[in-house]
Each structure stands twice: as C-alpha cells, then as structure tokens.
VEXTOR-13505 format. One record per residue (C-alpha): residue in one letter; x negated, y, z; residue number from 1. Coordinates in Angstrom, 3 decimals, always signed. Layout:
<atoms>
- residu / east / north / up / num
- A / X / Y / Z / NUM
...
</atoms>
This chain:
<atoms>
- residu / east / north / up / num
- M / -16.128 / +12.602 / -18.946 / 1
- N / -12.387 / +12.730 / -19.386 / 2
- L / -9.006 / +11.931 / -18.129 / 3
- K / -5.803 / +12.842 / -19.645 / 4
- K / -2.541 / +11.791 / -18.497 / 5
- M / +0.757 / +12.929 / -17.715 / 6
- L / +2.313 / +9.716 / -16.949 / 7
- L / +5.919 / +10.372 / -16.461 / 8
- S / +5.866 / +10.429 / -12.960 / 9
- C / +6.787 / +6.910 / -13.474 / 10
- S / +5.115 / +6.349 / -10.139 / 11
- L / +6.400 / +2.924 / -10.579 / 12
- F / +6.606 / +1.096 / -7.409 / 13
- A / +8.253 / -2.114 / -7.371 / 14
- L / +7.927 / -4.575 / -4.611 / 15
- I / +8.709 / -7.975 / -5.169 / 16
- G / +8.571 / -9.743 / -2.049 / 17
- M / +10.690 / -11.116 / +0.583 / 18
- G / +9.033 / -8.769 / +2.802 / 19
- L / +8.311 / -11.264 / +5.618 / 20
- L / +6.244 / -9.878 / +8.249 / 21
- A / +6.236 / -6.517 / +9.584 / 22
- G / +3.944 / -5.326 / +12.354 / 23
- C / +0.175 / -5.026 / +11.924 / 24
- N / +0.727 / -1.435 / +10.839 / 25
- K / -2.591 / +0.225 / +10.237 / 26
- A / -2.976 / +3.789 / +9.258 / 27
- A / -5.339 / +4.451 / +6.387 / 28
- E / -7.993 / +6.872 / +7.670 / 29
- V / -9.542 / +9.454 / +5.444 / 30
- E / -12.734 / +7.883 / +4.023 / 31
- A / -15.918 / +9.211 / +5.597 / 32
- P / -17.912 / +11.267 / +3.075 / 33
- S / -19.744 / +8.935 / +0.678 / 34
- T / -22.882 / +9.577 / -1.354 / 35
- Q / -20.721 / +10.830 / -4.146 / 36
- T / -19.560 / +14.359 / -3.922 / 37
- S / -16.322 / +15.520 / -5.542 / 38
- E / -17.158 / +15.927 / -9.198 / 39
- V / -15.025 / +17.143 / -12.078 / 40
- Q / -14.940 / +14.798 / -14.992 / 41
- K / -15.616 / +17.021 / -17.848 / 42
- N / -13.076 / +16.440 / -20.556 / 43
- E / -14.363 / +15.385 / -24.030 / 44
- L / -10.796 / +15.356 / -25.323 / 45
- P / -9.534 / +18.889 / -25.252 / 46
- G / -6.070 / +19.616 / -23.943 / 47
- F / -5.936 / +17.029 / -21.238 / 48
- P / -6.343 / +17.440 / -17.562 / 49
- D / -9.745 / +17.398 / -15.955 / 50
- F / -9.787 / +15.080 / -12.817 / 51
- T / -11.787 / +15.433 / -9.724 / 52
- Y / -12.543 / +12.410 / -7.588 / 53
- Q / -11.097 / +12.782 / -4.070 / 54
- K / -11.541 / +9.742 / -1.978 / 55
- V / -10.932 / +6.025 / -1.564 / 56
- I / -7.507 / +5.358 / -0.121 / 57
- A / -7.513 / +1.538 / +0.083 / 58
- D / -10.245 / -0.858 / +0.663 / 59
- T / -11.304 / -3.712 / +3.006 / 60
- T / -12.321 / -1.301 / +5.711 / 61
- I / -9.120 / +0.876 / +5.635 / 62
- F / -6.943 / -2.217 / +5.281 / 63
- P / -8.921 / -5.154 / +6.596 / 64
- P / -7.711 / -8.621 / +5.575 / 65
- R / -6.547 / -11.169 / +8.009 / 66
- N / -8.978 / -13.916 / +9.288 / 67
- D / -7.100 / -16.759 / +7.614 / 68
- P / -7.506 / -18.303 / +4.196 / 69
- E / -4.044 / -17.588 / +2.992 / 70
- H / -4.265 / -13.758 / +3.503 / 71
- T / -7.775 / -12.877 / +2.770 / 72
- Y / -9.517 / -10.754 / +0.018 / 73
- K / -12.642 / -8.849 / -0.997 / 74
- E / -11.159 / -6.314 / -3.240 / 75
- L / -7.829 / -4.346 / -3.866 / 76
- I / -6.392 / -3.366 / -7.337 / 77
- F / -3.693 / -2.141 / -9.386 / 78
- P / -1.899 / +0.623 / -7.401 / 79
- S / +1.778 / +1.432 / -8.225 / 80
- V / +3.170 / +4.609 / -6.430 / 81
- I / +6.740 / +5.746 / -6.232 / 82
- K / +8.451 / +8.549 / -4.451 / 83
- A / +10.565 / +6.350 / -2.072 / 84
- S / +12.614 / +9.301 / -0.590 / 85
- D / +14.240 / +9.683 / -4.099 / 86
- Y / +15.681 / +6.195 / -3.926 / 87
- F / +16.179 / +5.066 / -0.153 / 88
- A / +17.991 / +6.745 / +2.591 / 89
- N / +15.542 / +5.932 / +5.316 / 90
- P / +12.136 / +5.129 / +3.784 / 91
- L / +9.040 / +4.296 / +5.858 / 92
- G / +7.452 / +7.401 / +4.317 / 93
- T / +7.989 / +9.749 / +1.387 / 94
- Y / +5.737 / +7.640 / -0.950 / 95
- Y / +5.371 / +3.924 / -1.346 / 96
- M / +2.178 / +2.344 / -2.789 / 97
- Y / +2.289 / -1.249 / -3.934 / 98
- Y / -1.151 / -2.873 / -4.543 / 99
- A / -2.812 / -6.357 / -4.481 / 100
- P / -5.944 / -8.271 / -4.275 / 101
- H / -7.039 / -9.805 / -7.506 / 102
- D / -8.458 / -13.245 / -6.769 / 103
- A / -6.488 / -16.112 / -5.161 / 104
- P / -4.475 / -16.117 / -2.940 / 105
- A / -3.803 / -12.496 / -3.554 / 106
- G / -0.238 / -11.225 / -2.943 / 107
- I / +1.679 / -7.996 / -3.111 / 108
- Y / +1.162 / -5.480 / -0.308 / 109
- L / +2.833 / -2.233 / +0.554 / 110
- A / +1.543 / +0.974 / +2.129 / 111
- Y / +3.455 / +4.272 / +2.834 / 112
- S / +2.654 / +8.027 / +3.366 / 113
- N / +4.368 / +11.330 / +3.538 / 114
- S / +1.791 / +12.797 / +1.098 / 115
- P / +0.166 / +11.348 / -2.104 / 116
- T / -3.180 / +12.205 / -0.552 / 117
- G / -2.532 / +10.169 / +2.502 / 118
- P / -3.274 / +9.083 / +5.048 / 119
- W / -1.615 / +5.746 / +3.969 / 120
- T / -0.303 / +3.258 / +6.505 / 121
- R / -0.071 / -0.399 / +5.637 / 122
- Y / +3.334 / -2.053 / +6.137 / 123
- S / +1.910 / -5.394 / +7.147 / 124
- D / -1.319 / -7.192 / +7.047 / 125
- I / +0.649 / -10.159 / +5.284 / 126
- P / +1.852 / -9.523 / +1.781 / 127
- I / +5.478 / -8.686 / +1.217 / 128
- I / +5.377 / -11.142 / -1.632 / 129
- T / +3.277 / -14.196 / -1.361 / 130
- R / +2.259 / -16.913 / -3.759 / 131
- R / +3.789 / -19.530 / -1.546 / 132
- W / +7.201 / -17.634 / -1.651 / 133
- V / +7.090 / -17.367 / -5.335 / 134
- T / +6.130 / -20.886 / -5.720 / 135
- Q / +9.038 / -21.960 / -3.515 / 136
- V / +11.689 / -19.819 / -5.101 / 137
- T / +10.630 / -20.887 / -8.598 / 138
- G / +10.735 / -24.512 / -7.797 / 139
- S / +7.034 / -24.916 / -9.085 / 140
- S / +5.740 / -28.385 / -8.721 / 141
- S / +2.341 / -26.964 / -7.720 / 142
- L / +1.196 / -24.046 / -5.686 / 143
- I / +0.703 / -20.915 / -7.752 / 144
- S / -2.940 / -19.849 / -7.368 / 145
- H / -2.272 / -16.047 / -7.041 / 146
- I / +0.027 / -13.290 / -7.770 / 147
- S / -1.131 / -9.740 / -8.433 / 148
- S / -0.725 / -6.465 / -10.543 / 149
- P / +2.603 / -5.023 / -9.013 / 150
- H / +4.334 / -2.344 / -11.028 / 151
- A / +7.528 / -0.710 / -9.595 / 152
- I / +10.327 / +1.176 / -11.401 / 153
- W / +13.870 / +2.293 / -10.406 / 154
- V / +16.475 / +0.915 / -12.643 / 155
- P / +19.781 / +2.797 / -12.123 / 156
- E / +21.719 / +0.564 / -14.497 / 157
- E / +21.331 / -2.434 / -12.251 / 158
- T / +24.850 / -3.433 / -11.170 / 159
- T / +23.763 / -4.542 / -7.618 / 160
- D / +22.139 / -2.574 / -4.936 / 161
- K / +18.794 / -4.011 / -5.847 / 162
- K / +17.776 / -1.334 / -8.241 / 163
- L / +13.975 / -1.315 / -7.485 / 164
- Y / +12.363 / -3.580 / -9.965 / 165
- L / +8.837 / -4.983 / -9.260 / 166
- Y / +6.906 / -6.663 / -12.060 / 167
- F / +3.816 / -8.817 / -11.284 / 168
- H / +1.859 / -11.700 / -12.692 / 169
- G / +1.062 / -15.076 / -11.395 / 170
- E / -0.386 / -17.226 / -12.966 / 171
- N / -2.005 / -15.021 / -15.585 / 172
- T / +0.245 / -16.788 / -17.974 / 173
- D / +3.500 / -15.259 / -16.627 / 174
- T / +4.733 / -11.819 / -15.879 / 175
- R / +7.549 / -12.046 / -13.330 / 176
- L / +10.277 / -9.809 / -11.885 / 177
- A / +11.601 / -9.318 / -8.430 / 178
- K / +14.280 / -6.812 / -7.146 / 179
- S / +14.803 / -4.916 / -3.911 / 180
- H / +17.415 / -2.624 / -2.262 / 181
- D / +14.859 / -1.016 / +0.203 / 182
- G / +11.457 / -1.409 / -1.475 / 183
- I / +10.401 / -3.844 / +1.170 / 184
- H / +12.455 / -6.975 / +0.928 / 185
- F / +12.755 / -8.543 / -2.436 / 186
- T / +14.874 / -11.234 / -4.288 / 187
- Y / +13.159 / -13.158 / -7.025 / 188
- D / +14.648 / -12.761 / -10.465 / 189
- K / +12.835 / -14.535 / -13.230 / 190
- T / +9.821 / -14.805 / -15.475 / 191
- V / +10.215 / -12.044 / -18.221 / 192
- V / +7.258 / -12.640 / -20.398 / 193
- S / +5.126 / -15.899 / -20.681 / 194
- T / +2.556 / -17.560 / -22.920 / 195
- A / +4.843 / -20.652 / -23.412 / 196
- G / +8.394 / -21.921 / -22.911 / 197
- T / +11.625 / -20.012 / -22.741 / 198
- Y / +10.001 / -16.580 / -22.122 / 199
- K / +7.314 / -16.797 / -24.614 / 200
- K / +7.625 / -13.537 / -26.451 / 201
- I / +4.165 / -13.210 / -28.319 / 202
- D / +2.297 / -15.881 / -30.257 / 203
- G / -1.306 / -17.011 / -29.678 / 204
- L / -1.814 / -15.629 / -26.264 / 205
- S / -3.299 / -17.359 / -23.136 / 206
- E / -2.639 / -14.558 / -20.701 / 207
- V / +0.326 / -12.007 / -20.503 / 208
- S / -0.257 / -9.788 / -17.424 / 209
- Y / -0.939 / -6.343 / -16.010 / 210
- A / +2.498 / -5.101 / -17.317 / 211
- R / +3.767 / -1.620 / -16.689 / 212
- V / +7.317 / -0.572 / -17.428 / 213
- Y / +8.745 / +2.872 / -18.295 / 214
- R / +12.141 / +4.426 / -18.874 / 215
- Y / +11.545 / +5.332 / -22.571 / 216
- T / +13.471 / +5.064 / -25.747 / 217
- M / +11.673 / +4.390 / -29.030 / 218
- P / +13.815 / +6.140 / -31.769 / 219
- S / +13.645 / +3.144 / -34.008 / 220
- K / +14.521 / +0.464 / -31.375 / 221
- G / +17.234 / +2.157 / -29.405 / 222
- N / +15.963 / +0.597 / -26.162 / 223
- K / +15.934 / +2.045 / -22.724 / 224
- Y / +12.827 / +0.604 / -21.357 / 225
- T / +9.301 / +0.207 / -22.837 / 226
- M / +6.615 / -2.243 / -21.596 / 227
- V / +2.884 / -2.108 / -22.311 / 228
- I / +1.149 / -5.381 / -21.344 / 229
- M / -2.299 / -7.067 / -21.649 / 230
- G / -2.519 / -10.118 / -23.736 / 231
- N / -5.601 / -12.412 / -24.121 / 232
- N / -5.973 / -13.324 / -27.738 / 233
- G / -8.730 / -15.812 / -28.169 / 234
- G / -10.840 / -14.231 / -25.527 / 235
- T / -10.290 / -10.674 / -26.555 / 236
- R / -7.849 / -8.755 / -24.297 / 237
- K / -5.538 / -6.341 / -26.388 / 238
- I / -2.542 / -4.264 / -25.405 / 239
- Y / +0.955 / -5.393 / -26.613 / 240
- L / +4.366 / -3.760 / -26.719 / 241
- C / +7.767 / -5.011 / -25.521 / 242
- W / +11.166 / -3.356 / -25.171 / 243
- S / +14.495 / -3.909 / -23.385 / 244
- G / +17.857 / -2.441 / -22.883 / 245
- E / +18.170 / -3.161 / -19.122 / 246
- A / +14.545 / -3.980 / -18.036 / 247
- R / +15.206 / -7.783 / -17.691 / 248
- N / +15.445 / -9.287 / -21.129 / 249
- W / +12.631 / -8.447 / -23.324 / 250
- R / +11.656 / -8.447 / -27.051 / 251
- C / +7.985 / -8.119 / -28.073 / 252
- Q / +6.098 / -7.700 / -31.297 / 253
- N / +3.463 / -10.178 / -32.288 / 254
- N / +0.848 / -7.795 / -33.537 / 255
- A / -1.143 / -5.915 / -30.946 / 256
- L / -0.339 / -2.275 / -30.190 / 257
- I / -4.075 / -1.626 / -29.368 / 258
- T / -6.988 / -3.713 / -30.498 / 259
- P / -10.152 / -2.657 / -28.751 / 260
- N / -13.027 / -1.485 / -30.975 / 261
- S / -16.836 / -1.575 / -30.520 / 262
- S / -17.072 / +1.536 / -28.403 / 263
- E / -14.623 / -0.095 / -25.984 / 264
- S / -16.894 / -3.065 / -25.155 / 265
- G / -19.298 / -4.164 / -22.470 / 266
- G / -18.948 / -5.019 / -18.846 / 267
- Q / -18.146 / -8.487 / -17.366 / 268
- F / -16.292 / -9.659 / -20.416 / 269
- G / -18.787 / -8.718 / -23.081 / 270
- G / -17.232 / -7.606 / -26.425 / 271
- P / -14.457 / -5.091 / -26.964 / 272
- Q / -11.739 / -5.584 / -24.293 / 273
- A / -8.651 / -3.578 / -23.351 / 274
- A / -6.416 / -3.916 / -20.290 / 275
- G / -4.531 / -2.063 / -17.552 / 276
- P / -2.283 / -0.033 / -20.080 / 277
- V / -0.305 / +3.002 / -18.979 / 278
- Y / +2.180 / +5.029 / -21.122 / 279
- F / +0.998 / +8.717 / -21.050 / 280
- P / +3.421 / +11.153 / -22.577 / 281
- W / +1.673 / +14.577 / -22.948 / 282
- K / +2.778 / +17.795 / -24.554 / 283
- G / +5.364 / +16.275 / -26.754 / 284
- K / +2.974 / +13.384 / -27.881 / 285
- H / +2.795 / +9.753 / -26.930 / 286
- Y / -0.307 / +8.002 / -25.727 / 287
- V / -1.523 / +4.827 / -23.998 / 288
- V / -4.475 / +4.956 / -21.541 / 289
- F / -6.144 / +1.806 / -20.835 / 290
- N / -9.371 / +0.523 / -19.259 / 291
- A / -11.973 / -0.990 / -21.523 / 292
- G / -14.962 / -3.266 / -21.232 / 293
- S / -17.157 / -0.161 / -21.180 / 294
- G / -15.983 / +0.606 / -17.710 / 295
- N / -14.241 / +3.796 / -18.732 / 296
- L / -10.651 / +4.794 / -19.286 / 297
- H / -9.896 / +5.262 / -23.013 / 298
- I / -6.790 / +6.737 / -24.746 / 299
- A / -4.955 / +6.114 / -27.910 / 300
- E / -2.108 / +7.946 / -29.627 / 301
- V / +0.701 / +5.567 / -30.376 / 302
- G / +3.453 / +7.943 / -31.609 / 303
- A / +7.138 / +8.211 / -30.577 / 304
- D / +7.802 / +4.760 / -32.183 / 305
- F / +4.641 / +3.142 / -30.793 / 306
- N / +3.741 / +2.403 / -34.448 / 307
- L / +0.413 / +4.294 / -34.450 / 308
- E / -3.009 / +3.240 / -33.164 / 309
- N / -5.212 / +6.348 / -33.134 / 310
- H / -8.105 / +5.704 / -30.840 / 311
- L / -9.171 / +9.045 / -29.470 / 312
- G / -12.081 / +7.912 / -27.222 / 313
- V / -12.954 / +8.156 / -23.543 / 314
- F / -10.195 / +9.562 / -21.327 / 315
- Y / -12.078 / +9.358 / -18.095 / 316
- D / -15.752 / +8.661 / -17.937 / 317
- S / -16.601 / +6.547 / -14.833 / 318
- L / -19.381 / +7.870 / -12.583 / 319
- T / -22.484 / +5.698 / -12.044 / 320
- T / -22.453 / +6.597 / -8.331 / 321
- A / -20.318 / +5.088 / -5.565 / 322
- P / -17.571 / +4.378 / -5.292 / 323
- E / -16.945 / +4.201 / -9.127 / 324
- N / -20.297 / +2.436 / -9.851 / 325
- G / -19.681 / +2.508 / -13.544 / 326
- R / -16.203 / +1.041 / -13.602 / 327
- V / -12.632 / +2.469 / -13.306 / 328
- G / -9.357 / +0.941 / -14.441 / 329
- A / -5.622 / +0.379 / -13.703 / 330
- S / -4.686 / +4.085 / -13.683 / 331
- T / -1.233 / +5.425 / -12.803 / 332
- F / -0.089 / +8.941 / -12.541 / 333
- L / +2.189 / +11.084 / -10.333 / 334
- T / +2.872 / +14.821 / -11.038 / 335
- I / +3.885 / +17.082 / -8.205 / 336
- G / +4.271 / +20.765 / -9.055 / 337
- S / +1.019 / +21.899 / -10.631 / 338
- T / -1.001 / +18.972 / -9.642 / 339
- M / -1.453 / +15.605 / -11.272 / 340
- Y / -2.499 / +12.642 / -9.068 / 341
- M / -4.376 / +9.593 / -10.430 / 342
- F / -4.307 / +6.430 / -8.466 / 343
- Y / -6.828 / +4.062 / -9.891 / 344
- E / -9.286 / +1.156 / -9.350 / 345
- V / -12.956 / +1.953 / -8.735 / 346
- G / -15.991 / -0.331 / -8.547 / 347
- Q / -17.204 / -3.501 / -10.140 / 348
- R / -15.069 / -6.621 / -10.100 / 349
- G / -15.352 / -8.348 / -6.666 / 350
- A / -15.656 / -5.159 / -4.774 / 351
- T / -12.964 / -2.976 / -6.277 / 352
- K / -11.211 / -0.197 / -4.233 / 353
- I / -8.343 / +1.927 / -4.885 / 354
- A / -9.029 / +5.737 / -5.227 / 355
- L / -7.421 / +9.071 / -5.791 / 356
- A / -8.299 / +11.762 / -8.160 / 357
- T / -6.493 / +15.007 / -8.854 / 358
- A / -6.246 / +17.550 / -11.685 / 359
- P / -4.470 / +21.058 / -12.002 / 360
- I / -1.938 / +21.261 / -14.775 / 361
- Q / -0.086 / +24.068 / -16.302 / 362
</atoms>
C-alpha cells in the first residue's frame, strides 16, 4: 500500500463562484470512530511517504444538502485546499477547501478551518458557484447540467485584484476558469480547454475535465504554469498535458502524457482508466499521481520536461474497509513542517466522501 507525494503545497484552491448566499454555516464535527482504525498504508515504492488514514472531513452528514432539487447531492468529491491566510487580509479561516458534488446539479462549495485537520466549517449550504450562474454568464442557450471538480491556485501575475484562479468543469466537455479577490466571490472568465470550438486544444476527446494547475516551468517550454487534465479518448480516460505563460491561454499536446495499462484497470468503467491527475514533485524528480480504475492511486515519473511515462505502480492502495471501500481518488497534498497532508476522495461512486490522511516527512 502506498502513497507518495509531495505535491508542491499547491494547495490549490480556486473558487469560482459569485458567492451568493452566506449563512447556513455549519461546523464540521470530527467523525465518530468508524469500523476502520487508523492504518498505515505500507509503501511498496521505497522513498515515498507512508500515509495514515485519519478521518472523513466532508460528507452528507457533516455537510447535509438542502432539501431542494437545485442544491442536493449524495456524494462529495475533488477537494482543493489553499492556505487562505497567505493571500487574503481577513480570511474566514487559515485554510480554504473547495469541493463539489459529482452528479447534477452539483456546484462549487467552500469550507474553511484554522487547521488542515479541521474541524471544517461550511461557508454556505448553497454553492458559491452554481450551474445556473455559469449558464447565465456564459449566455448558454440551455441549462448546464452540472459543474464540478474545483481547483484553486494563486496567480500573482494577474493584473487585477482577482488573483485567485479557480478551474472547474461543466459540462464534462469544458474546463472553465473563474477569478476572485477574496476566495468567496467570483467573476467568470472563460472556457480554457474544450472538446470543440475555439478552445479545442486536443484532438479526438469527448471529455476534458478534472484539471489541476501548478506553477511549474518545463525547461523546454519556458512556460510558467503547467496543467494536467483527464481526457476521454474513445472510452479510455487518459492524462493529458497543457502549458501556459499566464494561466489563462493554454497550449496542449495531442498525445497523452499517461495512458493507463492493464494493472490500472477495473472498477465502474471496466478496462484501464486514469483520472484525477496531480503533479507531485519529490526529491528533485517529477511525478504525476492519478486514480485508476483499480480503485487505487498510481504514480508515474514524467521527468522535468513531462516527456517521460514511467509507470511505477501503486502509490496508495485503498483499504477494503469503510470509508475507503476499495476506492480512492482525486488526491491533493499540503505540506506543513514535517507533516504531509493528503486530502482525497474515498468510497465508491454514488457515496463518495472527502477524507484526510497524513504522513511524516523528513
């Protein structure tokens, strides 16, 4: 069982939403002990951190949905965590976590805490970014079915005060960008990657979603920002690469960065699948961690120029017991002192929760 990542504390948190409603604050209480005890995931890949599951920090009991069809959900996914106090004068808490439901109507939610371990307090029981708002500001002729997978990052080169960028998808054919000056209220910017039209960057894909963006320069490209994104190529989900100088206008390569192999198969989607990519620099080398159809997190070395594809195997082996139940994904990492925190999805689709695991590092 393994977990390795020293994700640049790119605790990306980008919130995209016209943070409409406030109120409805609800503190996340520490989860009652589950049937699963804390267990160290023994690392099969030497030299990477060994993570210990700690607790669920967001689910439908901690953050219950509203009793209305436009703001309901059965699962929560794709955490993105930033240290808000590094960027905002008077944040709600030291840390912001952006997260979302998966299925329609979904929406981007915000929680905050003074510690990465919680407790986490929900900003509002209504999304700070809703599908109806995105439909309206984009002038779409039909209601967008859902928006999900938030990813936040601070962009100091931005010339306005809206330096927090939030990427998200909706529909699955479009990855979008919104900006904020406070991490709560967002202004829509534009589509950045799409499967068709002006922002089509990669050929032959039916989905481009679950993007994460990092401030990293590939030597051969001279870019400032690097994006890893999931693309659906004929039913097989692969990881693709894009790059930018200012995090708004992107170039992408047509060939996949990571194509899943037979050991990365199984689960709901059958054959080899790869999604939820995360850039993971570690001890001078460059890796991408991703969730696979197997239900585990896998890792591949990509090199400083992201021109390698060296599949190393399982990075984190999901536990068969609750709450992981044989599936983990959408990991993101935050390092504070000698501890690395992993925020990630746990559980099978339809009942996914957001959990925390920790690892000591030297």
